[in-house]
PDB file of N, CA, C, O and CB in Angstrom:
ATOM      1  N   MET A   1      84.338   7.582   4.373  1.00  0.00           N
ATOM      2  CA  MET A   1      84.298   7.992   2.985  1.00  0.00           C
ATOM      3  C   MET A   1      84.645   6.788   2.114  1.00  0.00           C
ATOM      4  O   MET A   1      85.593   6.056   2.400  1.00  0.00           O
ATOM      5  CB  MET A   1      85.270   9.176   2.722  1.00  0.00           C
ATOM      6  N   LYS A   2      83.878   6.592   1.065  1.00  0.00           N
ATOM      7  CA  LYS A   2      84.095   5.461   0.166  1.00  0.00           C
ATOM      8  C   LYS A   2      85.117   5.813  -0.910  1.00  0.00           C
ATOM      9  O   LYS A   2      85.329   6.979  -1.244  1.00  0.00           O
ATOM     10  CB  LYS A   2      82.773   5.029  -0.481  1.00  0.00           C
ATOM     11  N   MET A   3      85.738   4.769  -1.435  1.00  0.00           N
ATOM     12  CA  MET A   3      86.756   4.953  -2.459  1.00  0.00           C
ATOM     13  C   MET A   3      86.173   5.622  -3.710  1.00  0.00           C
ATOM     14  O   MET A   3      86.845   6.438  -4.341  1.00  0.00           O
ATOM     15  CB  MET A   3      87.386   3.606  -2.824  1.00  0.00           C
ATOM     16  N   ASN A   4      84.948   5.289  -4.068  1.00  0.00           N
ATOM     17  CA  ASN A   4      84.321   5.914  -5.247  1.00  0.00           C
ATOM     18  C   ASN A   4      84.149   7.413  -5.070  1.00  0.00           C
ATOM     19  O   ASN A   4      84.233   8.162  -6.042  1.00  0.00           O
ATOM     20  CB  ASN A   4      82.964   5.277  -5.527  1.00  0.00           C
ATOM     21  N   ASP A   5      83.911   7.859  -3.849  1.00  0.00           N
ATOM     22  CA  ASP A   5      83.780   9.295  -3.587  1.00  0.00           C
ATOM     23  C   ASP A   5      85.101  10.014  -3.842  1.00  0.00           C
ATOM     24  O   ASP A   5      85.125  11.130  -4.360  1.00  0.00           O
ATOM     25  CB  ASP A   5      83.314   9.540  -2.141  1.00  0.00           C
ATOM     26  N   ILE A   6      86.182   9.367  -3.474  1.00  0.00           N
ATOM     27  CA  ILE A   6      87.512   9.960  -3.668  1.00  0.00           C
ATOM     28  C   ILE A   6      87.870   9.982  -5.151  1.00  0.00           C
ATOM     29  O   ILE A   6      88.348  10.991  -5.668  1.00  0.00           O
ATOM     30  CB  ILE A   6      88.583   9.177  -2.869  1.00  0.00           C
ATOM     31  N   LEU A   7      87.634   8.856  -5.831  1.00  0.00           N
ATOM     32  CA  LEU A   7      88.042   8.728  -7.226  1.00  0.00           C
ATOM     33  C   LEU A   7      87.120   9.448  -8.199  1.00  0.00           C
ATOM     34  O   LEU A   7      87.475   9.636  -9.363  1.00  0.00           O
ATOM     35  CB  LEU A   7      88.113   7.286  -7.595  1.00  0.00           C
ATOM     36  N   GLU A   8      85.963   9.846  -7.746  1.00  0.00           N
ATOM     37  CA  GLU A   8      85.011  10.527  -8.621  1.00  0.00           C
ATOM     38  C   GLU A   8      85.590  11.804  -9.213  1.00  0.00           C
ATOM     39  O   GLU A   8      85.315  12.124 -10.369  1.00  0.00           O
ATOM     40  CB  GLU A   8      83.740  10.846  -7.861  1.00  0.00           C
ATOM     41  N   ASN A   9      86.368  12.523  -8.460  1.00  0.00           N
ATOM     42  CA  ASN A   9      86.943  13.791  -8.914  1.00  0.00           C
ATOM     43  C   ASN A   9      88.417  13.675  -9.279  1.00  0.00           C
ATOM     44  O   ASN A   9      89.097  14.689  -9.440  1.00  0.00           O
ATOM     45  CB  ASN A   9      86.773  14.842  -7.845  1.00  0.00           C
ATOM     46  N   PHE A  10      88.914  12.459  -9.410  1.00  0.00           N
ATOM     47  CA  PHE A  10      90.313  12.221  -9.737  1.00  0.00           C
ATOM     48  C   PHE A  10      90.550  12.520 -11.216  1.00  0.00           C
ATOM     49  O   PHE A  10      89.829  12.009 -12.073  1.00  0.00           O
ATOM     50  CB  PHE A  10      90.717  10.763  -9.399  1.00  0.00           C
ATOM     51  N   VAL A  11      91.550  13.341 -11.523  1.00  0.00           N
ATOM     52  CA  VAL A  11      91.826  13.762 -12.893  1.00  0.00           C
ATOM     53  C   VAL A  11      93.276  13.428 -13.235  1.00  0.00           C
ATOM     54  O   VAL A  11      94.186  13.685 -12.448  1.00  0.00           O
ATOM     55  CB  VAL A  11      91.550  15.284 -13.076  1.00  0.00           C
ATOM     56  N   ILE A  12      93.477  12.855 -14.416  1.00  0.00           N
ATOM     57  CA  ILE A  12      94.820  12.566 -14.912  1.00  0.00           C
ATOM     58  C   ILE A  12      95.126  13.585 -16.005  1.00  0.00           C
ATOM     59  O   ILE A  12      94.401  13.664 -16.997  1.00  0.00           O
ATOM     60  CB  ILE A  12      94.938  11.083 -15.453  1.00  0.00           C
ATOM     61  N   TYR A  13      96.174  14.351 -15.836  1.00  0.00           N
ATOM     62  CA  TYR A  13      96.542  15.367 -16.810  1.00  0.00           C
ATOM     63  C   TYR A  13      97.079  14.697 -18.073  1.00  0.00           C
ATOM     64  O   TYR A  13      97.902  13.785 -17.998  1.00  0.00           O
ATOM     65  CB  TYR A  13      97.589  16.340 -16.218  1.00  0.00           C
ATOM     66  N   THR A  14      96.611  15.154 -19.227  1.00  0.00           N
ATOM     67  CA  THR A  14      97.161  14.724 -20.511  1.00  0.00           C
ATOM     68  C   THR A  14      97.389  15.965 -21.374  1.00  0.00           C
ATOM     69  O   THR A  14      96.604  16.913 -21.350  1.00  0.00           O
ATOM     70  CB  THR A  14      96.206  13.704 -21.228  1.00  0.00           C
ATOM     71  N   SER A  15      98.466  15.934 -22.122  1.00  0.00           N
ATOM     72  CA  SER A  15      98.756  17.044 -23.032  1.00  0.00           C
ATOM     73  C   SER A  15      97.845  16.945 -24.258  1.00  0.00           C
ATOM     74  O   SER A  15      97.178  15.931 -24.463  1.00  0.00           O
ATOM     75  CB  SER A  15     100.260  17.037 -23.458  1.00  0.00           C
ATOM     76  N   ASN A  16      97.824  17.987 -25.056  1.00  0.00           N
ATOM     77  CA  ASN A  16      97.029  17.971 -26.291  1.00  0.00           C
ATOM     78  C   ASN A  16      97.474  16.855 -27.225  1.00  0.00           C
ATOM     79  O   ASN A  16      96.654  16.209 -27.877  1.00  0.00           O
ATOM     80  CB  ASN A  16      97.130  19.318 -27.007  1.00  0.00           C
ATOM     81  N   GLU A  17      98.773  16.642 -27.280  1.00  0.00           N
ATOM     82  CA  GLU A  17      99.329  15.595 -28.136  1.00  0.00           C
ATOM     83  C   GLU A  17      98.896  14.210 -27.656  1.00  0.00           C
ATOM     84  O   GLU A  17      98.562  13.342 -28.462  1.00  0.00           O
ATOM     85  CB  GLU A  17     100.863  15.689 -28.170  1.00  0.00           C
ATOM     86  N   GLU A  18      98.905  14.008 -26.326  1.00  0.00           N
ATOM     87  CA  GLU A  18      98.465  12.733 -25.766  1.00  0.00           C
ATOM     88  C   GLU A  18      96.976  12.507 -26.009  1.00  0.00           C
ATOM     89  O   GLU A  18      96.564  11.397 -26.348  1.00  0.00           O
ATOM     90  CB  GLU A  18      98.766  12.679 -24.267  1.00  0.00           C
ATOM     91  N   LYS A  19      96.171  13.547 -25.839  1.00  0.00           N
ATOM     92  CA  LYS A  19      94.719  13.431 -26.075  1.00  0.00           C
ATOM     93  C   LYS A  19      94.433  13.055 -27.524  1.00  0.00           C
ATOM     94  O   LYS A  19      93.606  12.183 -27.789  1.00  0.00           O
ATOM     95  CB  LYS A  19      94.001  14.755 -25.724  1.00  0.00           C
ATOM     96  N   ALA A  20      95.108  13.703 -28.454  1.00  0.00           N
ATOM     97  CA  ALA A  20      94.878  13.435 -29.873  1.00  0.00           C
ATOM     98  C   ALA A  20      95.235  11.994 -30.225  1.00  0.00           C
ATOM     99  O   ALA A  20      94.500  11.336 -30.962  1.00  0.00           O
ATOM    100  CB  ALA A  20      95.691  14.404 -30.737  1.00  0.00           C
ATOM    101  N   LEU A  21      96.350  11.504 -29.708  1.00  0.00           N
ATOM    102  CA  LEU A  21      96.759  10.132 -29.991  1.00  0.00           C
ATOM    103  C   LEU A  21      95.830   9.139 -29.305  1.00  0.00           C
ATOM    104  O   LEU A  21      95.487   8.109 -29.885  1.00  0.00           O
ATOM    105  CB  LEU A  21      98.206   9.900 -29.543  1.00  0.00           C
ATOM    106  N   LEU A  22      95.424   9.438 -28.090  1.00  0.00           N
ATOM    107  CA  LEU A  22      94.525   8.560 -27.350  1.00  0.00           C
ATOM    108  C   LEU A  22      93.203   8.389 -28.087  1.00  0.00           C
ATOM    109  O   LEU A  22      92.613   7.308 -28.066  1.00  0.00           O
ATOM    110  CB  LEU A  22      94.279   9.111 -25.944  1.00  0.00           C
ATOM    111  N   ASP A  23      92.738   9.450 -28.736  1.00  0.00           N
ATOM    112  CA  ASP A  23      91.488   9.380 -29.493  1.00  0.00           C
ATOM    113  C   ASP A  23      91.604   8.499 -30.737  1.00  0.00           C
ATOM    114  O   ASP A  23      90.597   7.986 -31.225  1.00  0.00           O
ATOM    115  CB  ASP A  23      91.053  10.774 -29.898  1.00  0.00           C
ATOM    116  N   THR A  24      92.814   8.319 -31.250  1.00  0.00           N
ATOM    117  CA  THR A  24      93.000   7.498 -32.451  1.00  0.00           C
ATOM    118  C   THR A  24      93.115   6.011 -32.134  1.00  0.00           C
ATOM    119  O   THR A  24      92.982   5.179 -33.032  1.00  0.00           O
ATOM    120  CB  THR A  24      94.236   7.952 -33.198  1.00  0.00           C
ATOM    121  N   ILE A  25      93.359   5.666 -30.878  1.00  0.00           N
ATOM    122  CA  ILE A  25      93.501   4.262 -30.502  1.00  0.00           C
ATOM    123  C   ILE A  25      92.110   3.690 -30.240  1.00  0.00           C
ATOM    124  O   ILE A  25      91.481   3.980 -29.222  1.00  0.00           O
ATOM    125  CB  ILE A  25      94.423   4.102 -29.244  1.00  0.00           C
ATOM    126  N   ASP A  26      91.648   2.873 -31.182  1.00  0.00           N
ATOM    127  CA  ASP A  26      90.360   2.214 -31.014  1.00  0.00           C
ATOM    128  C   ASP A  26      90.582   0.714 -31.176  1.00  0.00           C
ATOM    129  O   ASP A  26      91.010   0.254 -32.234  1.00  0.00           O
ATOM    130  CB  ASP A  26      89.299   2.750 -32.044  1.00  0.00           C
ATOM    131  N   GLY A  27      90.295  -0.028 -30.146  1.00  0.00           N
ATOM    132  CA  GLY A  27      90.554  -1.461 -30.172  1.00  0.00           C
ATOM    133  C   GLY A  27      92.013  -1.761 -29.883  1.00  0.00           C
ATOM    134  O   GLY A  27      92.714  -0.962 -29.263  1.00  0.00           O
ATOM    135  N   ILE A  28      92.459  -2.914 -30.336  1.00  0.00           N
ATOM    136  CA  ILE A  28      93.836  -3.366 -30.100  1.00  0.00           C
ATOM    137  C   ILE A  28      94.643  -3.124 -31.373  1.00  0.00           C
ATOM    138  O   ILE A  28      94.227  -3.504 -32.467  1.00  0.00           O
ATOM    139  CB  ILE A  28      93.880  -4.886 -29.684  1.00  0.00           C
ATOM    140  N   ARG A  29      95.813  -2.479 -31.211  1.00  0.00           N
ATOM    141  CA  ARG A  29      96.691  -2.201 -32.350  1.00  0.00           C
ATOM    142  C   ARG A  29      98.115  -2.583 -32.007  1.00  0.00           C
ATOM    143  O   ARG A  29      98.513  -2.571 -30.842  1.00  0.00           O
ATOM    144  CB  ARG A  29      96.618  -0.717 -32.756  1.00  0.00           C
ATOM    145  N   GLU A  30      98.879  -2.923 -33.034  1.00  0.00           N
ATOM    146  CA  GLU A  30     100.295  -3.222 -32.838  1.00  0.00           C
ATOM    147  C   GLU A  30     101.052  -1.938 -32.563  1.00  0.00           C
ATOM    148  O   GLU A  30     100.798  -0.908 -33.188  1.00  0.00           O
ATOM    149  CB  GLU A  30     100.885  -3.948 -34.067  1.00  0.00           C
ATOM    150  N   LEU A  31     101.976  -2.004 -31.631  1.00  0.00           N
ATOM    151  CA  LEU A  31     102.784  -0.832 -31.288  1.00  0.00           C
ATOM    152  C   LEU A  31     103.630  -0.400 -32.485  1.00  0.00           C
ATOM    153  O   LEU A  31     103.887   0.791 -32.665  1.00  0.00           O
ATOM    154  CB  LEU A  31     103.689  -1.134 -30.071  1.00  0.00           C
ATOM    155  N   GLN A  32     104.064  -1.361 -33.304  1.00  0.00           N
ATOM    156  CA  GLN A  32     104.902  -1.056 -34.459  1.00  0.00           C
ATOM    157  C   GLN A  32     104.154  -0.286 -35.544  1.00  0.00           C
ATOM    158  O   GLN A  32     104.778   0.275 -36.445  1.00  0.00           O
ATOM    159  CB  GLN A  32     105.457  -2.334 -35.039  1.00  0.00           C
ATOM    160  N   SER A  33     102.815  -0.253 -35.466  1.00  0.00           N
ATOM    161  CA  SER A  33     102.041   0.472 -36.485  1.00  0.00           C
ATOM    162  C   SER A  33     102.080   1.986 -36.253  1.00  0.00           C
ATOM    163  O   SER A  33     101.599   2.755 -37.086  1.00  0.00           O
ATOM    164  CB  SER A  33     100.583  -0.016 -36.489  1.00  0.00           C
ATOM    165  N   PHE A  34     102.643   2.404 -35.139  1.00  0.00           N
ATOM    166  CA  PHE A  34     102.763   3.825 -34.819  1.00  0.00           C
ATOM    167  C   PHE A  34     104.163   4.313 -35.177  1.00  0.00           C
ATOM    168  O   PHE A  34     105.111   3.528 -35.213  1.00  0.00           O
ATOM    169  CB  PHE A  34     102.461   4.082 -33.319  1.00  0.00           C
ATOM    170  N   GLY A  35     104.284   5.596 -35.438  1.00  0.00           N
ATOM    171  CA  GLY A  35     105.581   6.204 -35.707  1.00  0.00           C
ATOM    172  C   GLY A  35     106.399   6.308 -34.427  1.00  0.00           C
ATOM    173  O   GLY A  35     105.901   6.039 -33.334  1.00  0.00           O
ATOM    174  N   GLU A  36     107.657   6.701 -34.574  1.00  0.00           N
ATOM    175  CA  GLU A  36     108.570   6.771 -33.427  1.00  0.00           C
ATOM    176  C   GLU A  36     108.083   7.762 -32.369  1.00  0.00           C
ATOM    177  O   GLU A  36     108.085   7.448 -31.178  1.00  0.00           O
ATOM    178  CB  GLU A  36     109.972   7.163 -33.896  1.00  0.00           C
ATOM    179  N   ARG A  37     107.669   8.949 -32.793  1.00  0.00           N
ATOM    180  CA  ARG A  37     107.176   9.955 -31.836  1.00  0.00           C
ATOM    181  C   ARG A  37     105.907   9.460 -31.138  1.00  0.00           C
ATOM    182  O   ARG A  37     105.742   9.653 -29.934  1.00  0.00           O
ATOM    183  CB  ARG A  37     106.897  11.301 -32.554  1.00  0.00           C
ATOM    184  N   GLU A  38     105.015   8.823 -31.896  1.00  0.00           N
ATOM    185  CA  GLU A  38     103.777   8.301 -31.313  1.00  0.00           C
ATOM    186  C   GLU A  38     104.065   7.220 -30.281  1.00  0.00           C
ATOM    187  O   GLU A  38     103.365   7.128 -29.273  1.00  0.00           O
ATOM    188  CB  GLU A  38     102.866   7.748 -32.407  1.00  0.00           C
ATOM    189  N   ARG A  39     105.092   6.394 -30.522  1.00  0.00           N
ATOM    190  CA  ARG A  39     105.463   5.357 -29.551  1.00  0.00           C
ATOM    191  C   ARG A  39     105.949   5.969 -28.241  1.00  0.00           C
ATOM    192  O   ARG A  39     105.675   5.429 -27.169  1.00  0.00           O
ATOM    193  CB  ARG A  39     106.549   4.445 -30.134  1.00  0.00           C
ATOM    194  N   VAL A  40     106.665   7.089 -28.316  1.00  0.00           N
ATOM    195  CA  VAL A  40     107.117   7.781 -27.105  1.00  0.00           C
ATOM    196  C   VAL A  40     105.898   8.268 -26.316  1.00  0.00           C
ATOM    197  O   VAL A  40     105.845   8.136 -25.093  1.00  0.00           O
ATOM    198  CB  VAL A  40     108.058   8.979 -27.464  1.00  0.00           C
ATOM    199  N   ILE A  41     104.932   8.825 -27.023  1.00  0.00           N
ATOM    200  CA  ILE A  41     103.715   9.315 -26.371  1.00  0.00           C
ATOM    201  C   ILE A  41     102.930   8.147 -25.769  1.00  0.00           C
ATOM    202  O   ILE A  41     102.397   8.260 -24.665  1.00  0.00           O
ATOM    203  CB  ILE A  41     102.833  10.096 -27.377  1.00  0.00           C
ATOM    204  N   ILE A  42     102.859   7.031 -26.490  1.00  0.00           N
ATOM    205  CA  ILE A  42     102.151   5.848 -25.974  1.00  0.00           C
ATOM    206  C   ILE A  42     102.813   5.339 -24.709  1.00  0.00           C
ATOM    207  O   ILE A  42     102.116   4.946 -23.774  1.00  0.00           O
ATOM    208  CB  ILE A  42     102.111   4.731 -27.032  1.00  0.00           C
ATOM    209  N   GLU A  43     104.138   5.334 -24.650  1.00  0.00           N
ATOM    210  CA  GLU A  43     104.833   4.908 -23.429  1.00  0.00           C
ATOM    211  C   GLU A  43     104.455   5.815 -22.259  1.00  0.00           C
ATOM    212  O   GLU A  43     104.316   5.344 -21.131  1.00  0.00           O
ATOM    213  CB  GLU A  43     106.368   4.919 -23.642  1.00  0.00           C
ATOM    214  N   SER A  44     104.290   7.098 -22.518  1.00  0.00           N
ATOM    215  CA  SER A  44     103.853   8.030 -21.480  1.00  0.00           C
ATOM    216  C   SER A  44     102.429   7.702 -21.027  1.00  0.00           C
ATOM    217  O   SER A  44     102.131   7.742 -19.833  1.00  0.00           O
ATOM    218  CB  SER A  44     103.929   9.483 -21.993  1.00  0.00           C
ATOM    219  N   LEU A  45     101.562   7.380 -21.969  1.00  0.00           N
ATOM    220  CA  LEU A  45     100.181   7.013 -21.634  1.00  0.00           C
ATOM    221  C   LEU A  45     100.119   5.700 -20.871  1.00  0.00           C
ATOM    222  O   LEU A  45      99.236   5.513 -20.035  1.00  0.00           O
ATOM    223  CB  LEU A  45      99.335   6.913 -22.900  1.00  0.00           C
ATOM    224  N   ILE A  46     101.043   4.791 -21.147  1.00  0.00           N
ATOM    225  CA  ILE A  46     101.121   3.528 -20.403  1.00  0.00           C
ATOM    226  C   ILE A  46     101.493   3.805 -18.952  1.00  0.00           C
ATOM    227  O   ILE A  46     100.914   3.221 -18.037  1.00  0.00           O
ATOM    228  CB  ILE A  46     102.152   2.564 -21.053  1.00  0.00           C
ATOM    229  N   ARG A  47     102.461   4.699 -18.741  1.00  0.00           N
ATOM    230  CA  ARG A  47     102.856   5.050 -17.367  1.00  0.00           C
ATOM    231  C   ARG A  47     101.717   5.714 -16.612  1.00  0.00           C
ATOM    232  O   ARG A  47     101.625   5.585 -15.391  1.00  0.00           O
ATOM    233  CB  ARG A  47     104.074   5.976 -17.381  1.00  0.00           C
ATOM    234  N   LYS A  48     100.845   6.424 -17.327  1.00  0.00           N
ATOM    235  CA  LYS A  48      99.693   7.081 -16.702  1.00  0.00           C
ATOM    236  C   LYS A  48      98.496   6.137 -16.576  1.00  0.00           C
ATOM    237  O   LYS A  48      97.440   6.537 -16.086  1.00  0.00           O
ATOM    238  CB  LYS A  48      99.294   8.314 -17.507  1.00  0.00           C
ATOM    239  N   SER A  49      98.659   4.883 -17.017  1.00  0.00           N
ATOM    240  CA  SER A  49      97.613   3.852 -16.979  1.00  0.00           C
ATOM    241  C   SER A  49      96.405   4.210 -17.829  1.00  0.00           C
ATOM    242  O   SER A  49      95.287   3.807 -17.509  1.00  0.00           O
ATOM    243  CB  SER A  49      97.168   3.618 -15.555  1.00  0.00           C
ATOM    244  N   LEU A  50      96.607   4.953 -18.897  1.00  0.00           N
ATOM    245  CA  LEU A  50      95.528   5.252 -19.826  1.00  0.00           C
ATOM    246  C   LEU A  50      95.527   4.288 -21.003  1.00  0.00           C
ATOM    247  O   LEU A  50      94.527   4.155 -21.707  1.00  0.00           O
ATOM    248  CB  LEU A  50      95.643   6.682 -20.324  1.00  0.00           C
ATOM    249  N   VAL A  51      96.664   3.612 -21.212  1.00  0.00           N
ATOM    250  CA  VAL A  51      96.824   2.624 -22.276  1.00  0.00           C
ATOM    251  C   VAL A  51      97.484   1.394 -21.664  1.00  0.00           C
ATOM    252  O   VAL A  51      98.343   1.507 -20.790  1.00  0.00           O
ATOM    253  CB  VAL A  51      97.673   3.195 -23.478  1.00  0.00           C
ATOM    254  N   SER A  52      97.070   0.214 -22.137  1.00  0.00           N
ATOM    255  CA  SER A  52      97.671  -1.041 -21.677  1.00  0.00           C
ATOM    256  C   SER A  52      98.546  -1.624 -22.775  1.00  0.00           C
ATOM    257  O   SER A  52      98.225  -1.537 -23.960  1.00  0.00           O
ATOM    258  CB  SER A  52      96.580  -2.059 -21.257  1.00  0.00           C
ATOM    259  N   LYS A  53      99.663  -2.224 -22.357  1.00  0.00           N
ATOM    260  CA  LYS A  53     100.567  -2.886 -23.281  1.00  0.00           C
ATOM    261  C   LYS A  53     100.387  -4.390 -23.100  1.00  0.00           C
ATOM    262  O   LYS A  53     100.393  -4.890 -21.975  1.00  0.00           O
ATOM    263  CB  LYS A  53     102.057  -2.451 -23.043  1.00  0.00           C
ATOM    264  N   ILE A  54     100.227  -5.108 -24.211  1.00  0.00           N
ATOM    265  CA  ILE A  54      99.987  -6.548 -24.188  1.00  0.00           C
ATOM    266  C   ILE A  54     101.061  -7.225 -25.031  1.00  0.00           C
ATOM    267  O   ILE A  54     101.284  -6.846 -26.181  1.00  0.00           O
ATOM    268  CB  ILE A  54      98.554  -6.896 -24.715  1.00  0.00           C
ATOM    269  N   GLN A  55     101.724  -8.227 -24.460  1.00  0.00           N
ATOM    270  CA  GLN A  55     102.698  -9.030 -25.192  1.00  0.00           C
ATOM    271  C   GLN A  55     102.001 -10.305 -25.660  1.00  0.00           C
ATOM    272  O   GLN A  55     101.483 -11.062 -24.839  1.00  0.00           O
ATOM    273  CB  GLN A  55     103.952  -9.359 -24.305  1.00  0.00           C
ATOM    274  N   LYS A  56     101.982 -10.550 -26.974  1.00  0.00           N
ATOM    275  CA  LYS A  56     101.319 -11.743 -27.498  1.00  0.00           C
ATOM    276  C   LYS A  56     102.072 -12.246 -28.720  1.00  0.00           C
ATOM    277  O   LYS A  56     102.278 -11.508 -29.683  1.00  0.00           O
ATOM    278  CB  LYS A  56      99.839 -11.445 -27.852  1.00  0.00           C
ATOM    279  N   ASN A  57     102.481 -13.509 -28.673  1.00  0.00           N
ATOM    280  CA  ASN A  57     103.171 -14.160 -29.794  1.00  0.00           C
ATOM    281  C   ASN A  57     104.364 -13.356 -30.301  1.00  0.00           C
ATOM    282  O   ASN A  57     104.582 -13.262 -31.509  1.00  0.00           O
ATOM    283  CB  ASN A  57     102.200 -14.390 -30.932  1.00  0.00           C
ATOM    284  N   GLY A  58     105.118 -12.791 -29.407  1.00  0.00           N
ATOM    285  CA  GLY A  58     106.317 -12.057 -29.788  1.00  0.00           C
ATOM    286  C   GLY A  58     106.080 -10.645 -30.290  1.00  0.00           C
ATOM    287  O   GLY A  58     107.039  -9.963 -30.650  1.00  0.00           O
ATOM    288  N   SER A  59     104.844 -10.183 -30.328  1.00  0.00           N
ATOM    289  CA  SER A  59     104.580  -8.813 -30.753  1.00  0.00           C
ATOM    290  C   SER A  59     103.967  -8.029 -29.595  1.00  0.00           C
ATOM    291  O   SER A  59     103.398  -8.606 -28.668  1.00  0.00           O
ATOM    292  CB  SER A  59     103.643  -8.788 -31.991  1.00  0.00           C
ATOM    293  N   THR A  60     104.090  -6.725 -29.665  1.00  0.00           N
ATOM    294  CA  THR A  60     103.569  -5.845 -28.626  1.00  0.00           C
ATOM    295  C   THR A  60     102.325  -5.156 -29.149  1.00  0.00           C
ATOM    296  O   THR A  60     102.351  -4.508 -30.195  1.00  0.00           O
ATOM    297  CB  THR A  60     104.631  -4.807 -28.182  1.00  0.00           C
ATOM    298  N   LEU A  61     101.231  -5.302 -28.405  1.00  0.00           N
ATOM    299  CA  LEU A  61      99.961  -4.690 -28.766  1.00  0.00           C
ATOM    300  C   LEU A  61      99.604  -3.655 -27.717  1.00  0.00           C
ATOM    301  O   LEU A  61      99.998  -3.783 -26.558  1.00  0.00           O
ATOM    302  CB  LEU A  61      98.840  -5.755 -28.897  1.00  0.00           C
ATOM    303  N   VAL A  62      98.866  -2.633 -28.109  1.00  0.00           N
ATOM    304  CA  VAL A  62      98.400  -1.625 -27.167  1.00  0.00           C
ATOM    305  C   VAL A  62      96.902  -1.440 -27.329  1.00  0.00           C
ATOM    306  O   VAL A  62      96.351  -1.585 -28.420  1.00  0.00           O
ATOM    307  CB  VAL A  62      99.142  -0.288 -27.374  1.00  0.00           C
ATOM    308  N   MET A  63      96.256  -1.114 -26.215  1.00  0.00           N
ATOM    309  CA  MET A  63      94.828  -0.821 -26.251  1.00  0.00           C
ATOM    310  C   MET A  63      94.512   0.236 -25.212  1.00  0.00           C
ATOM    311  O   MET A  63      95.154   0.307 -24.164  1.00  0.00           O
ATOM    312  CB  MET A  63      93.988  -2.097 -26.006  1.00  0.00           C
ATOM    313  N   ARG A  64      93.527   1.050 -25.511  1.00  0.00           N
ATOM    314  CA  ARG A  64      93.104   2.104 -24.600  1.00  0.00           C
ATOM    315  C   ARG A  64      92.333   1.481 -23.449  1.00  0.00           C
ATOM    316  O   ARG A  64      91.517   0.584 -23.660  1.00  0.00           O
ATOM    317  CB  ARG A  64      92.244   3.164 -25.332  1.00  0.00           C
ATOM    318  N   ASN A  65      92.587   1.952 -22.226  1.00  0.00           N
ATOM    319  CA  ASN A  65      91.829   1.495 -21.071  1.00  0.00           C
ATOM    320  C   ASN A  65      90.442   2.105 -21.112  1.00  0.00           C
ATOM    321  O   ASN A  65      90.266   3.211 -21.622  1.00  0.00           O
ATOM    322  CB  ASN A  65      92.547   1.858 -19.755  1.00  0.00           C
ATOM    323  N   GLU A  66      89.470   1.408 -20.590  1.00  0.00           N
ATOM    324  CA  GLU A  66      88.077   1.858 -20.696  1.00  0.00           C
ATOM    325  C   GLU A  66      87.779   3.061 -19.819  1.00  0.00           C
ATOM    326  O   GLU A  66      87.194   4.033 -20.297  1.00  0.00           O
ATOM    327  CB  GLU A  66      87.143   0.735 -20.331  1.00  0.00           C
ATOM    328  N   THR A  67      88.161   3.025 -18.560  1.00  0.00           N
ATOM    329  CA  THR A  67      87.845   4.124 -17.654  1.00  0.00           C
ATOM    330  C   THR A  67      88.887   5.203 -17.807  1.00  0.00           C
ATOM    331  O   THR A  67      90.074   4.979 -17.570  1.00  0.00           O
ATOM    332  CB  THR A  67      87.770   3.642 -16.190  1.00  0.00           C
ATOM    333  N   GLN A  68      88.429   6.395 -18.210  1.00  0.00           N
ATOM    334  CA  GLN A  68      89.367   7.490 -18.399  1.00  0.00           C
ATOM    335  C   GLN A  68      88.776   8.770 -17.862  1.00  0.00           C
ATOM    336  O   GLN A  68      87.673   9.174 -18.229  1.00  0.00           O
ATOM    337  CB  GLN A  68      89.735   7.649 -19.874  1.00  0.00           C
ATOM    338  N   THR A  69      89.521   9.388 -17.002  1.00  0.00           N
ATOM    339  CA  THR A  69      89.194  10.726 -16.528  1.00  0.00           C
ATOM    340  C   THR A  69      90.420  11.568 -16.803  1.00  0.00           C
ATOM    341  O   THR A  69      91.407  11.502 -16.071  1.00  0.00           O
ATOM    342  CB  THR A  69      88.793  10.745 -14.994  1.00  0.00           C
ATOM    343  N   THR A  70      90.355  12.364 -17.864  1.00  0.00           N
ATOM    344  CA  THR A  70      91.527  13.146 -18.241  1.00  0.00           C
ATOM    345  C   THR A  70      91.208  14.625 -18.223  1.00  0.00           C
ATOM    346  O   THR A  70      90.055  15.043 -18.324  1.00  0.00           O
ATOM    347  CB  THR A  70      92.032  12.732 -19.622  1.00  0.00           C
ATOM    348  N   CYS A  71      92.256  15.391 -18.092  1.00  0.00           N
ATOM    349  CA  CYS A  71      92.126  16.845 -18.083  1.00  0.00           C
ATOM    350  C   CYS A  71      92.951  17.412 -19.199  1.00  0.00           C
ATOM    351  O   CYS A  71      92.991  18.629 -19.381  1.00  0.00           O
ATOM    352  CB  CYS A  71      92.554  17.444 -16.732  1.00  0.00           C
TER     353      CYS A  71
END
C-alpha cells in the first residue's frame, strides 16, 4: 500500500471557530495583527500543521499551509 493511499482519506478535525479563522488567512500575515483570542486559535492550528509560523527580522509571521484536509 502506498503512502498516498493512506493519506487520501486522512482528515484533521477543526472546530467552526478554527475553520472561520483559517479562511481569513490569505498569504503571509503578522501574528500581532490578530486579536488575543485569534492568536490562541492560530497556535492550535499550528499544532495541527494547518498554519506555519515564520520568524523573520524579529517579527512572527503566519501563513496557511497549502494542503488541507479538514473536517
